[in-house]
N, C-alpha and C positions, 0 to 999 in steps of 0.2 A: 871954585862955585857960586854961581850966581841964583839967586832968587827972589822971586815978586810974587807976592801970594794970591793979585789978582789976572797972570797970564802964565806964565810958565819957568821952568827951574832948568835949571843946565848943570852937568857936572864931564869934567874931564875923563874921560875914562878911555884905558888903555887895552890894548886887544893880543894876547899871547895866541902865537902862532905855533904847530909843532910841525915841525920837518920831519919824517921817520923814513928808511929805506921801502921801497916799494914790495908788495908783493908777488909780483909776476915781473918777466923782465919785460915788458915791454912799459912797465911803470918803473922810472927809477926814482923818485920819490914819491909820498904823500905828503899833505899838506892841508893841517885842520886848524882853526881857531880854536882851542879849548879854554882860555881862560879870559877873565877882563881884572884889571887891576884898580878900582875909584881913586879917582884924585891923581891917576898919574900923569909925569910932564912930558915934554913930547919926548919922540921917539919913532927912529929910522930904522928898522931893521936889527936891534938892540939884540945879544946873544945875550940870553938869559943862563939859560943852561943847556950843558952836554953830557951824554948820558950815553957812550956809544958811538954810534952813527945819528942818533937821535939828536937835535938840536932843539929847543924852544926859543924862542925870538920876541921881545915885545918890538911888534912892526909896525904898530903908529898908536897915538894919540889919539881921540876922534871925539868931539862933543854927545854928551846924552844927555837928549833932548824931552823935556817935559811938556806937554801943552794939555792945559785944564780942559779943554774940547774932548779928550783922547783918554778922559780920567774913566769910562767904563771899560776901554779895551783894557788899562793897565790891572782894573780890578779882575777881569776877566785872566789876563797874564797871573795875577800871584793866587788865586784862587784853583792855576793848574796843579797835578801832584810837585811838582817841581816848578819852580817857580824861574823865567829865564828872563838872560839880554840872549835877543839875536843879533847876531854878527853879519853885514852884507859883505862881501868880496865879489872884486871882479878881478877875471883873468886881465894878464898882463904878456906882453912879448919878452918878459927880462925871466931868462933862466933860475937867477940869482934871487930873484924876488918872484916870485908868477903871479900873485894876488899882489893888488890895492885895498884897502879896506876903505870904503866907502862911506859906512856909518853903523853906530848901533843903537840899539831901539829896544824900549821896555815892550812895546807894542804888539802882540800878536799877530794882530789887523795890517799893521803896517810892514813886517816882515813876509807877511803870506801875497801882498803885493809885488814884491819881490821875488818871492818865488816862482810866483807866475808866469813871468816875464823869461823866466827860464835861463837868460842871459846872465843870473848872476848866482852867487854862493852865498846860502844863506846857513848859519852856525846857530845853534841854540846850546846857549850856556846857562849851567846853571847860575841864577845871582849870590855873589855874594848875603851873610847874613845884615849887613852895615848898608847893603845897597838897597836889600826888601823893604827895608826898615825906611829907608828916604825916600824909596817910590812908592809906599802904601799909605806914607804922610802926606805927600804931596795928595795921593788919587782919591785920599778921603777928604781932602779941604777941600777938592774941586766935583766930587762924584753927587750926582742927583738923579734918583732914582722916577724912573720916568712912572704915571699913575698908569692903570692897566687900563683902557677903555673899549668897552666892548661895540664892536659897532653896529648900528642899527639896522636893520633893511630898511629900504622905502618899499611903498603900500605897491607898486607898481605891476600887476601880474603877469608875466612873461611866457608862462607855461599854457596860454590858450591860444596865440595863433603864431602858424610858423607860413610866415607870407612864402608863395611858392613850392615851397615843400610836398610832394603829392601832387598838384594839381596841376591836372591833365591840361589847363588850358594855358599855363604859360611853358615855353619850351625852353626845358634848361638840360642842357647834355651834363651838370653835375649833380643832378636830380638822385640825392642817395634813396628816395623811397620807389624811384621809375621800375620798373621789370624791366629786365636786360631784353626780352621778345619785343616788350614793346619798342623799344630805340630801335631796334633791326629793320623794324616796319617803314618806321618814318625817313629813315636812311637812303631806302628804297623808292621813296618817292622823291 
């Protein structure tokens, strides 16, 4: 675990992926990220538990990085009903290991960016209590609430003149105020 109070903090985070039998004849297996292991060592699809046909793997260990500039995102994530870690996985061609774990993040904003692309699978996993405390302490150390500033309107009046709108002297086919009958007469000449 590395911590620099000026910039960022990071921690190794193991990702647990569960393989379970599919529910249809077309899908043999379903693969879901179901847990995280804070401070885990390196792993490469190590079997953690088997129960019937269901198997849980320690698929990978990635670095959970917290950046001071993202403190607001972490605060929003912690304020959720269930504070979560978002695990981003990308499909591979390997049938035995069909996903590659790309990253884990505590920022719901960053996870949304990956969800929007449609290429990746983003799993929302509840944070363990110790991880909640670690993220909260970092976010509180870097969070600065912005003061609300009401925007002042300028004094310019824009409601008095509408250039070219409804003025018969200006030829505009896109004039929304021009009567349709008037346009037909102009088209005939």
